[in-house]
C-alpha positions as CSV (number, residue, x, y, z in Angstrom):
1,M,-55.9,13.0,34.0
2,V,-54.8,14.8,31.2
3,K,-54.8,12.6,27.7
4,K,-51.4,12.3,25.8
5,V,-50.7,12.2,22.3
6,M,-48.2,11.3,20.5
7,I,-46.9,13.0,17.2
8,V,-44.4,10.1,15.4
9,E,-42.2,12.6,12.3
10,D,-39.3,12.6,11.1
11,S,-39.7,16.0,9.7
12,N,-39.2,18.8,12.9
13,L,-41.6,21.2,10.8
14,M,-43.9,18.7,10.4
15,A,-44.2,17.4,14.0
16,S,-44.7,21.6,14.6
17,V,-47.1,21.8,12.3
18,I,-49.4,18.8,13.9
19,S,-48.3,19.9,17.2
20,N,-50.0,23.5,16.6
21,F,-52.9,21.8,15.6
22,I,-53.6,19.9,18.3
23,K,-52.9,23.3,20.3
24,R,-55.6,25.1,18.9
25,S,-57.6,22.2,19.8
26,G,-58.3,23.8,23.3
27,K,-58.5,20.6,24.5
28,E,-56.4,20.2,28.0
29,L,-53.7,17.8,25.9
30,Q,-49.5,16.7,26.7
31,I,-48.5,16.1,23.7
32,I,-45.4,13.7,23.4
33,T,-43.1,13.8,19.8
34,A,-41.1,10.4,19.1
35,H,-39.2,11.2,15.5
36,S,-38.3,7.5,14.3
37,G,-40.5,4.4,14.4
38,E,-37.8,2.5,17.1
39,E,-38.1,5.6,19.1
40,S,-42.3,5.4,18.6
41,V,-42.4,2.0,20.4
42,E,-39.9,2.1,23.3
43,I,-42.1,5.7,24.4
44,Y,-45.1,3.9,23.5
45,K,-44.4,1.2,26.4
46,S,-43.6,4.3,28.9
47,E,-45.9,6.6,28.1
48,K,-49.5,5.2,26.5
49,P,-50.2,7.4,25.0
50,D,-53.8,8.1,24.0
51,L,-53.7,9.2,20.3
52,V,-50.9,8.5,18.0
53,F,-50.6,10.5,14.6
54,M,-47.8,8.3,12.4
55,D,-45.7,9.4,9.7
56,I,-45.6,6.4,7.7
57,K,-42.1,6.8,5.7
58,M,-39.0,7.7,8.0
59,P,-35.6,6.4,7.9
60,G,-35.3,3.2,9.4
61,M,-38.7,1.0,10.8
62,D,-41.3,2.4,8.5
63,G,-44.8,3.7,10.2
64,I,-46.7,0.9,9.5
65,T,-44.3,-1.8,11.0
66,A,-44.2,0.8,14.3
67,L,-48.3,0.5,14.3
68,E,-48.0,-3.1,14.3
69,K,-45.4,-3.1,17.1
70,I,-47.4,-0.3,19.1
71,K,-50.9,-2.8,18.5
72,Q,-48.8,-6.1,19.7
73,I,-48.3,-4.5,22.9
74,D,-51.6,-2.3,23.3
75,A,-54.6,-4.0,21.0
76,N,-56.4,-1.0,21.6
77,A,-54.1,1.2,20.4
78,K,-55.5,3.8,18.8
79,V,-53.1,5.1,15.3
80,V,-53.6,7.6,13.2
81,M,-51.8,7.4,9.6
82,C,-50.0,10.4,8.3
83,T,-48.8,10.2,4.9
84,S,-48.0,11.8,1.5
85,L,-47.5,8.3,-0.2
86,K,-50.9,8.2,-2.8
87,D,-50.6,4.1,-2.8
88,T,-53.6,2.1,-1.6
89,E,-51.2,-0.9,-1.1
90,S,-49.6,1.6,2.2
91,E,-53.6,2.8,3.2
92,E,-54.7,-1.0,3.3
93,R,-51.4,-1.8,5.0
94,S,-52.6,0.2,7.9
95,K,-55.9,-0.4,7.8
96,K,-55.5,-4.4,8.4
97,A,-52.4,-3.7,11.3
98,G,-55.3,-2.0,12.7
99,C,-54.9,1.9,12.2
100,V,-57.8,4.2,13.0
101,G,-57.5,6.8,10.9
102,Y,-55.7,7.7,7.7
103,I,-54.5,11.4,6.9
104,M,-53.3,12.2,3.4
105,K,-50.3,14.8,3.6
106,P,-50.9,17.8,2.5
107,F,-53.5,17.9,5.2
108,N,-55.3,21.1,7.3
109,S,-56.5,21.5,10.9
110,N,-59.7,19.8,10.2
111,D,-57.9,16.8,9.3
112,I,-56.7,16.7,12.7
113,L,-59.2,18.1,14.8
114,D,-61.7,15.1,13.8
115,A,-59.0,12.5,14.4
116,L,-59.1,14.1,17.6
117,D,-62.6,14.8,18.2
118,K,-63.0,10.9,17.2
119,N,-60.4,9.5,19.3
120,V,-59.4,11.1,22.3
């Protein structure tokens, strides 16, 4: 069965960058995209992806709140937070909410590939 990876990113450019890194991994993965925290929670319910790459700062529901809601749906959900926020509070809140990784932007393909190797 093909594993699913969801990218949650309000920037189409950044979603495309992450998607391209995933495609170059050589793994057979289905990529699902959401553009907001609200959308990610709804898509998670129906798709149950094996791994989620979640932006923190988005209009409406932020990524940490979306992470908390996804963990309520599935306590075993694997979510890697991706952010340009350089504050320890966001990282601490993300880890407390149960993320499996925290990647700072700008990141490179190795950051994404490492997260894939550890979680998919």
